[in-house]
N, CA, C and O atoms as CSV, one atom per row, in Angstrom:
chain,resi,resn,atom,element,x,y,z
A,1,MET,N,N,22.561,-5.685,-2.847
A,1,MET,CA,C,22.452,-6.842,-1.982
A,1,MET,C,C,21.689,-6.445,-0.712
A,1,MET,O,O,22.161,-5.598,0.047
A,2,PRO,N,N,20.549,-7.029,-0.480
A,2,PRO,CA,C,19.744,-6.689,0.699
A,2,PRO,C,C,20.452,-7.041,2.007
A,2,PRO,O,O,21.185,-8.027,2.087
A,3,VAL,N,N,20.221,-6.226,3.016
A,3,VAL,CA,C,20.791,-6.420,4.343
A,3,VAL,C,C,19.631,-6.472,5.326
A,3,VAL,O,O,18.706,-5.665,5.232
A,4,THR,N,N,19.667,-7.410,6.267
A,4,THR,CA,C,18.615,-7.502,7.274
A,4,THR,C,C,19.153,-6.998,8.604
A,4,THR,O,O,20.202,-7.439,9.076
A,5,LEU,N,N,18.417,-6.068,9.199
A,5,LEU,CA,C,18.796,-5.448,10.466
A,5,LEU,C,C,17.553,-5.380,11.340
A,5,LEU,O,O,16.546,-4.798,10.937
A,6,ASN,N,N,17.608,-5.959,12.513
A,6,ASN,CA,C,16.463,-5.948,13.434
A,6,ASN,C,C,15.179,-6.444,12.775
A,6,ASN,O,O,14.096,-5.926,13.045
A,7,GLY,N,N,15.304,-7.440,11.918
A,7,GLY,CA,C,14.138,-8.030,11.274
A,7,GLY,C,C,13.607,-7.271,10.075
A,7,GLY,O,O,12.625,-7.698,9.468
A,8,GLN,N,N,14.231,-6.156,9.714
A,8,GLN,CA,C,13.791,-5.380,8.553
A,8,GLN,C,C,14.859,-5.447,7.473
A,8,GLN,O,O,16.055,-5.441,7.767
A,9,THR,N,N,14.418,-5.512,6.219
A,9,THR,CA,C,15.340,-5.595,5.098
A,9,THR,C,C,15.637,-4.205,4.554
A,9,THR,O,O,14.741,-3.379,4.384
A,10,TYR,N,N,16.906,-3.970,4.287
A,10,TYR,CA,C,17.381,-2.693,3.757
A,10,TYR,C,C,18.140,-2.936,2.463
A,10,TYR,O,O,18.695,-4.014,2.253
A,11,CYS,N,N,18.160,-1.931,1.600
A,11,CYS,CA,C,18.962,-2.017,0.381
A,11,CYS,C,C,19.957,-0.861,0.375
A,11,CYS,O,O,19.809,0.110,1.116
A,12,GLN,N,N,20.967,-0.985,-0.471
A,12,GLN,CA,C,21.991,0.049,-0.550
A,12,GLN,C,C,21.590,1.125,-1.557
A,12,GLN,O,O,20.565,1.011,-2.228
A,13,THR,N,N,22.396,2.147,-1.650
A,13,THR,CA,C,22.080,3.334,-2.444
A,13,THR,C,C,21.764,3.021,-3.899
A,13,THR,O,O,20.761,3.502,-4.427
A,14,ALA,N,N,22.596,2.230,-4.555
A,14,ALA,CA,C,22.390,1.951,-5.984
A,14,ALA,C,C,21.036,1.297,-6.230
A,14,ALA,O,O,20.326,1.668,-7.165
A,15,GLU,N,N,20.676,0.328,-5.396
A,15,GLU,CA,C,19.395,-0.356,-5.568
A,15,GLU,C,C,18.223,0.579,-5.262
A,15,GLU,O,O,17.224,0.575,-5.981
A,16,ALA,N,N,18.339,1.368,-4.211
A,16,ALA,CA,C,17.268,2.310,-3.863
A,16,ALA,C,C,17.057,3.324,-4.981
A,16,ALA,O,O,15.921,3.645,-5.331
A,17,CYS,N,N,18.148,3.821,-5.535
A,17,CYS,CA,C,18.042,4.796,-6.627
A,17,CYS,C,C,17.444,4.157,-7.874
A,17,CYS,O,O,16.657,4.789,-8.579
A,18,ALA,N,N,17.808,2.920,-8.150
A,18,ALA,CA,C,17.228,2.221,-9.303
A,18,ALA,C,C,15.723,2.045,-9.111
A,18,ALA,O,O,14.952,2.234,-10.052
A,19,ARG,N,N,15.306,1.687,-7.908
A,19,ARG,CA,C,13.874,1.517,-7.627
A,19,ARG,C,C,13.110,2.832,-7.756
A,19,ARG,O,O,11.939,2.843,-8.136
A,20,ALA,N,N,13.777,3.933,-7.440
A,20,ALA,CA,C,13.131,5.247,-7.505
A,20,ALA,C,C,13.323,5.915,-8.862
A,20,ALA,O,O,12.805,7.007,-9.095
A,21,ALA,N,N,14.058,5.272,-9.751
A,21,ALA,CA,C,14.323,5.802,-11.104
A,21,ALA,C,C,15.041,7.154,-11.051
A,21,ALA,O,O,14.631,8.123,-11.691
A,22,ILE,N,N,16.104,7.188,-10.285
A,22,ILE,CA,C,16.923,8.397,-10.143
A,22,ILE,C,C,18.384,7.969,-10.147
A,22,ILE,O,O,18.708,6.855,-9.735
A,23,SER,N,N,19.253,8.836,-10.604
A,23,SER,CA,C,20.672,8.484,-10.590
A,23,SER,C,C,21.224,8.636,-9.170
A,23,SER,O,O,20.739,9.435,-8.369
A,24,LYS,N,N,22.240,7.848,-8.897
A,24,LYS,CA,C,22.890,7.914,-7.591
A,24,LYS,C,C,23.482,9.310,-7.368
A,24,LYS,O,O,23.418,9.846,-6.261
A,25,ASN,N,N,24.053,9.890,-8.415
A,25,ASN,CA,C,24.645,11.227,-8.298
A,25,ASN,C,C,23.601,12.278,-7.933
A,25,ASN,O,O,23.869,13.169,-7.127
A,26,THR,N,N,22.419,12.176,-8.523
A,26,THR,CA,C,21.349,13.125,-8.191
A,26,THR,C,C,20.939,12.967,-6.735
A,26,THR,O,O,20.772,13.958,-6.023
A,27,PHE,N,N,20.777,11.726,-6.289
A,27,PHE,CA,C,20.418,11.488,-4.891
A,27,PHE,C,C,21.459,12.094,-3.956
A,27,PHE,O,O,21.107,12.799,-3.010
A,28,LEU,N,N,22.731,11.826,-4.213
A,28,LEU,CA,C,23.795,12.341,-3.346
A,28,LEU,C,C,23.832,13.871,-3.358
A,28,LEU,O,O,24.107,14.493,-2.332
A,29,ARG,N,N,23.558,14.474,-4.509
A,29,ARG,CA,C,23.492,15.938,-4.590
A,29,ARG,C,C,22.338,16.458,-3.735
A,29,ARG,O,O,22.493,17.443,-3.013
A,30,TRP,N,N,21.180,15.796,-3.815
A,30,TRP,CA,C,20.029,16.206,-3.010
A,30,TRP,C,C,20.351,16.153,-1.520
A,30,TRP,O,O,19.959,17.045,-0.767
A,31,VAL,N,N,21.062,15.114,-1.093
A,31,VAL,CA,C,21.427,14.998,0.323
A,31,VAL,C,C,22.372,16.137,0.709
A,31,VAL,O,O,22.186,16.772,1.747
A,32,ARG,N,N,23.377,16.394,-0.114
A,32,ARG,CA,C,24.335,17.483,0.165
A,32,ARG,C,C,23.634,18.837,0.240
A,32,ARG,O,O,23.963,19.669,1.085
A,33,GLN,N,N,22.664,19.050,-0.653
A,33,GLN,CA,C,21.954,20.332,-0.709
A,33,GLN,C,C,20.841,20.443,0.331
A,33,GLN,O,O,20.281,21.522,0.526
A,34,GLY,N,N,20.518,19.344,0.994
A,34,GLY,CA,C,19.444,19.352,1.970
A,34,GLY,C,C,18.062,19.213,1.352
A,34,GLY,O,O,17.053,19.404,2.031
A,35,THR,N,N,18.010,18.879,0.057
A,35,THR,CA,C,16.738,18.697,-0.642
A,35,THR,C,C,16.037,17.418,-0.195
A,35,THR,O,O,14.809,17.343,-0.189
A,36,PHE,N,N,16.832,16.408,0.180
A,36,PHE,CA,C,16.290,15.135,0.649
A,36,PHE,C,C,17.080,14.737,1.895
A,36,PHE,O,O,18.310,14.788,1.882
A,37,PRO,N,N,16.394,14.342,2.970
A,37,PRO,CA,C,17.113,13.981,4.196
A,37,PRO,C,C,17.894,12.680,4.017
A,37,PRO,O,O,17.447,11.765,3.325
A,38,ASP,N,N,19.046,12.612,4.639
A,38,ASP,CA,C,19.851,11.399,4.567
A,38,ASP,C,C,19.140,10.272,5.318
A,38,ASP,O,O,18.313,10.523,6.194
A,39,VAL,N,N,19.469,9.048,4.969
A,39,VAL,CA,C,18.850,7.895,5.614
A,39,VAL,C,C,19.412,7.713,7.021
A,39,VAL,O,O,20.461,8.262,7.361
A,40,ARG,N,N,18.715,6.952,7.813
A,40,ARG,CA,C,19.049,6.798,9.225
A,40,ARG,C,C,20.193,5.815,9.470
A,40,ARG,O,O,21.035,6.043,10.338
A,41,TYR,N,N,20.222,4.720,8.702
A,41,TYR,CA,C,21.186,3.656,8.977
A,41,TYR,C,C,22.285,3.569,7.932
A,41,TYR,O,O,22.095,3.905,6.763
A,42,ARG,N,N,23.438,3.108,8.391
A,42,ARG,CA,C,24.571,2.808,7.510
A,42,ARG,C,C,25.160,1.472,7.946
A,42,ARG,O,O,25.045,1.070,9.103
A,43,ASP,N,N,25.795,0.794,6.991
A,43,ASP,CA,C,26.432,-0.470,7.354
A,43,ASP,C,C,27.808,-0.190,7.957
A,43,ASP,O,O,28.190,0.968,8.120
A,44,ARG,N,N,28.541,-1.232,8.283
A,44,ARG,CA,C,29.826,-1.039,8.965
A,44,ARG,C,C,30.873,-0.350,8.085
A,44,ARG,O,O,31.870,0.164,8.592
A,45,LYS,N,N,30.648,-0.338,6.773
A,45,LYS,CA,C,31.546,0.369,5.856
A,45,LYS,C,C,31.131,1.834,5.681
A,45,LYS,O,O,31.824,2.608,5.022
A,46,GLY,N,N,29.998,2.201,6.275
A,46,GLY,CA,C,29.505,3.569,6.158
A,46,GLY,C,C,28.564,3.782,4.986
A,46,GLY,O,O,28.176,4.916,4.704
A,47,TRP,N,N,28.190,2.709,4.299
A,47,TRP,CA,C,27.284,2.827,3.157
A,47,TRP,C,C,25.856,2.974,3.655
A,47,TRP,O,O,25.472,2.366,4.654
A,48,ARG,N,N,25.080,3.777,2.961
A,48,ARG,CA,C,23.691,4.024,3.339
A,48,ARG,C,C,22.841,2.764,3.181
A,48,ARG,O,O,23.022,1.979,2.250
A,49,LEU,N,N,21.906,2.596,4.123
A,49,LEU,CA,C,20.949,1.494,4.065
A,49,LEU,C,C,19.544,2.089,4.036
A,49,LEU,O,O,19.164,2.850,4.927
A,50,PHE,N,N,18.782,1.739,3.010
A,50,PHE,CA,C,17.445,2.284,2.794
A,50,PHE,C,C,16.383,1.265,3.188
A,50,PHE,O,O,16.398,0.129,2.712
A,51,SER,N,N,15.468,1.668,4.052
A,51,SER,CA,C,14.305,0.836,4.358
A,51,SER,C,C,13.308,0.995,3.212
A,51,SER,O,O,13.484,1.856,2.349
A,52,SER,N,N,12.278,0.179,3.203
A,52,SER,CA,C,11.251,0.323,2.165
A,52,SER,C,C,10.571,1.693,2.282
A,52,SER,O,O,10.179,2.275,1.271
A,53,ASP,N,N,10.431,2.205,3.498
A,53,ASP,CA,C,9.858,3.549,3.692
A,53,ASP,C,C,10.759,4.631,3.091
A,53,ASP,O,O,10.275,5.590,2.490
A,54,ASP,N,N,12.069,4.463,3.260
A,54,ASP,CA,C,13.015,5.420,2.670
A,54,ASP,C,C,12.890,5.436,1.151
A,54,ASP,O,O,12.894,6.498,0.529
A,55,VAL,N,N,12.779,4.247,0.560
A,55,VAL,CA,C,12.656,4.146,-0.899
A,55,VAL,C,C,11.358,4.805,-1.354
A,55,VAL,O,O,11.346,5.505,-2.367
A,56,GLU,N,N,10.280,4.594,-0.630
A,56,GLU,CA,C,8.999,5.211,-0.991
A,56,GLU,C,C,9.067,6.734,-0.883
A,56,GLU,O,O,8.517,7.437,-1.730
A,57,ARG,N,N,9.732,7.247,0.147
A,57,ARG,CA,C,9.898,8.700,0.281
A,57,ARG,C,C,10.713,9.250,-0.884
A,57,ARG,O,O,10.415,10.323,-1.408
A,58,LEU,N,N,11.744,8.507,-1.284
A,58,LEU,CA,C,12.568,8.935,-2.414
A,58,LEU,C,C,11.759,8.920,-3.706
A,58,LEU,O,O,11.850,9.851,-4.505
A,59,ARG,N,N,10.967,7.868,-3.915
A,59,ARG,CA,C,10.100,7.804,-5.106
A,59,ARG,C,C,9.141,8.986,-5.148
A,59,ARG,O,O,8.939,9.599,-6.196
A,60,ALA,N,N,8.556,9.296,-4.003
A,60,ALA,CA,C,7.603,10.409,-3.930
A,60,ALA,C,C,8.299,11.729,-4.259
A,60,ALA,O,O,7.733,12.573,-4.954
A,61,ARG,N,N,9.509,11.908,-3.769
A,61,ARG,CA,C,10.257,13.142,-4.052
A,61,ARG,C,C,10.598,13.237,-5.530
A,61,ARG,O,O,10.494,14.311,-6.121
A,62,VAL,N,N,11.005,12.123,-6.134
A,62,VAL,CA,C,11.311,12.101,-7.569
A,62,VAL,C,C,10.066,12.477,-8.361
A,62,VAL,O,O,10.137,13.287,-9.285
A,63,GLN,N,N,8.929,11.896,-8.004
A,63,GLN,CA,C,7.668,12.192,-8.687
A,63,GLN,C,C,7.308,13.670,-8.549
A,63,GLN,O,O,6.876,14.305,-9.510
A,64,GLU,N,N,7.489,14.202,-7.356
A,64,GLU,CA,C,7.196,15.618,-7.099
A,64,GLU,C,C,8.062,16.524,-7.982
A,64,GLU,O,O,7.566,17.496,-8.552
A,65,VAL,N,N,9.334,16.209,-8.092
A,65,VAL,CA,C,10.250,17.009,-8.914
A,65,VAL,C,C,9.862,16.911,-10.380
A,65,VAL,O,O,9.859,17.919,-11.087
A,66,ARG,N,N,9.535,15.717,-10.843
A,66,ARG,CA,C,9.154,15.541,-12.251
A,66,ARG,C,C,7.867,16.285,-12.582
A,66,ARG,O,O,7.749,16.871,-13.658
A,67,GLU,N,N,6.909,16.267,-11.670
A,67,GLU,CA,C,5.657,16.992,-11.900
A,67,GLU,C,C,5.905,18.499,-11.944
A,67,GLU,O,O,5.295,19.209,-12.743
A,68,THR,N,N,6.792,18.979,-11.094
A,68,THR,CA,C,7.137,20.398,-11.072
A,68,THR,C,C,7.816,20.804,-12.371
A,68,THR,O,O,7.549,21.884,-12.899
A,69,GLN,N,N,8.685,19.955,-12.888
A,69,GLN,CA,C,9.402,20.254,-14.128
A,69,GLN,C,C,8.469,20.259,-15.333
A,69,GLN,O,O,8.713,20.982,-16.299
A,70,GLN,N,N,7.410,19.467,-15.289
A,70,GLN,CA,C,6.470,19.386,-16.408
A,70,GLN,C,C,5.502,20.560,-16.427
A,70,GLN,O,O,4.896,20.846,-17.460
A,71,SER,N,N,5.352,21.231,-15.316
A,71,SER,CA,C,4.403,22.358,-15.225
A,71,SER,C,C,4.940,23.602,-15.875
A,71,SER,O,O,4.267,24.633,-15.884
């Protein structure tokens, strides 16, 4: 469910991971390991909010990992 904050639309973790074609568990592991930086905003429940830029960075990281694995 999209959330609007300061005129920008954000999505939650499940939607961002689906857009980036990665599992939520993999994303959370990457954050814990420091492989991917955590997002800047959270909602009042503490859930992560991803901007379109965050989703694009995640997609790029997924692509980078997949290319490395194929080499």
